[in-house]
C-alpha positions as CSV (number, residue, x, y, z in Angstrom):
1,M,59.3,78.6,-54.7
2,N,58.3,78.5,-58.5
3,K,59.8,74.8,-58.8
4,L,57.8,74.1,-55.6
5,T,54.6,75.4,-56.7
6,Q,55.0,73.4,-60.2
7,M,55.3,70.3,-58.2
8,L,52.6,70.7,-56.1
9,A,50.3,71.5,-58.9
10,A,51.4,68.4,-60.8
11,A,50.7,66.1,-57.5
12,A,47.2,67.7,-57.2
13,L,46.4,66.9,-61.2
14,A,47.6,63.4,-60.6
15,L,45.5,63.1,-57.4
16,A,42.4,64.6,-59.1
17,A,43.4,62.1,-62.0
18,H,43.5,59.0,-59.7
19,A,40.4,60.0,-57.9
20,Q,38.3,60.4,-60.7
21,A,39.7,56.9,-62.1
22,Q,38.5,55.2,-58.7
23,T,35.1,56.5,-59.1
24,A,34.1,55.9,-62.5
25,P,33.8,52.3,-62.5
26,V,31.6,52.7,-59.3
27,A,29.3,54.9,-61.0
28,N,28.9,52.4,-63.8
29,A,28.6,49.5,-61.7
30,T,25.8,51.2,-60.1
31,A,24.2,52.2,-63.2
32,T,24.6,48.5,-64.8
33,A,23.5,47.2,-61.4
34,A,20.2,48.6,-61.3
35,A,17.4,47.0,-58.8
36,P,15.5,44.5,-60.7
37,Q,11.6,45.6,-61.5
38,S,8.9,43.8,-59.6
39,E,5.3,43.7,-60.8
40,G,2.3,45.1,-58.6
41,E,-1.1,46.5,-58.4
42,V,-1.7,50.2,-56.9
43,R,-4.2,50.1,-53.9
44,K,-3.8,53.8,-53.2
45,I,-2.0,57.1,-53.9
46,D,-1.4,59.7,-51.1
47,R,0.2,62.4,-53.1
48,A,0.2,65.1,-50.4
49,Q,2.7,62.4,-48.3
50,G,4.8,61.2,-51.6
51,K,3.5,57.7,-51.0
52,L,2.0,54.6,-52.6
53,T,0.7,51.6,-51.5
54,L,1.3,48.7,-53.7
55,R,0.2,44.8,-53.7
56,H,3.1,43.3,-55.1
57,G,4.9,39.9,-55.6
58,P,8.1,39.0,-54.3
59,L,10.8,41.7,-54.1
60,D,13.8,39.6,-54.8
61,N,16.6,42.3,-54.6
62,L,15.1,43.1,-50.8
63,G,14.2,39.4,-49.9
64,M,11.0,40.2,-49.0
65,P,7.9,38.0,-50.0
66,A,4.6,39.2,-51.7
67,M,2.6,41.4,-49.6
68,T,0.5,44.6,-49.9
69,M,2.4,47.4,-48.1
70,V,2.9,51.4,-48.5
71,F,6.3,52.6,-50.0
72,K,7.7,56.3,-50.0
73,V,8.3,57.6,-53.7
74,A,11.8,58.9,-54.7
75,D,10.4,61.5,-56.6
76,P,6.5,62.8,-56.4
77,K,6.2,62.9,-60.1
78,L,6.6,59.2,-60.3
79,L,2.9,59.4,-59.1
80,D,1.9,61.3,-62.2
81,G,-0.4,59.2,-64.2
82,L,-1.1,56.6,-61.8
83,K,-4.5,55.7,-60.5
84,E,-5.8,53.0,-58.0
85,G,-6.2,49.7,-60.0
86,D,-3.4,50.1,-62.0
87,K,-1.2,47.3,-62.7
88,V,2.6,48.4,-62.5
89,R,6.2,47.5,-63.1
90,F,8.1,49.1,-60.4
91,T,11.9,49.3,-58.5
92,V,12.0,49.6,-55.1
93,E,15.5,50.2,-53.2
94,R,16.1,50.6,-49.5
95,L,17.0,54.4,-49.5
96,N,18.1,56.0,-46.1
97,G,16.2,52.8,-44.3
98,A,13.1,53.3,-46.0
99,F,11.8,51.1,-48.6
100,T,11.6,53.6,-51.6
101,V,9.9,53.3,-55.1
102,T,12.6,54.5,-57.6
103,A,10.9,53.9,-60.7
104,I,7.4,52.9,-61.8
105,E,5.2,52.2,-64.9
106,A,1.7,51.1,-65.9
107,S,2.4,47.3,-67.3
108,Q,1.2,46.6,-70.9
109,G,-1.7,44.3,-70.6
């Protein structure tokens, strides 16, 4: 019984190490393959709903042309410090089927 327990423990450790090795490259690839930033202008902020209306240039990562549209924000804190008329650089991704701003910052100049 002791030998069987040792073998099971060794197998569990080997499986855990293999699983960790398999997920590490995915995490690194996600971090390095972040969606590109786009440029736009804040048209409206709806803090209560966690939404932002942006007039933006092309969103190459989504194959979307320039237009004005409403986006969800991944985190309501992204809206802190923003005001209508601000020029911004932002990242938008499709999360759970919705176009979502995942990063945003005021442009310099």
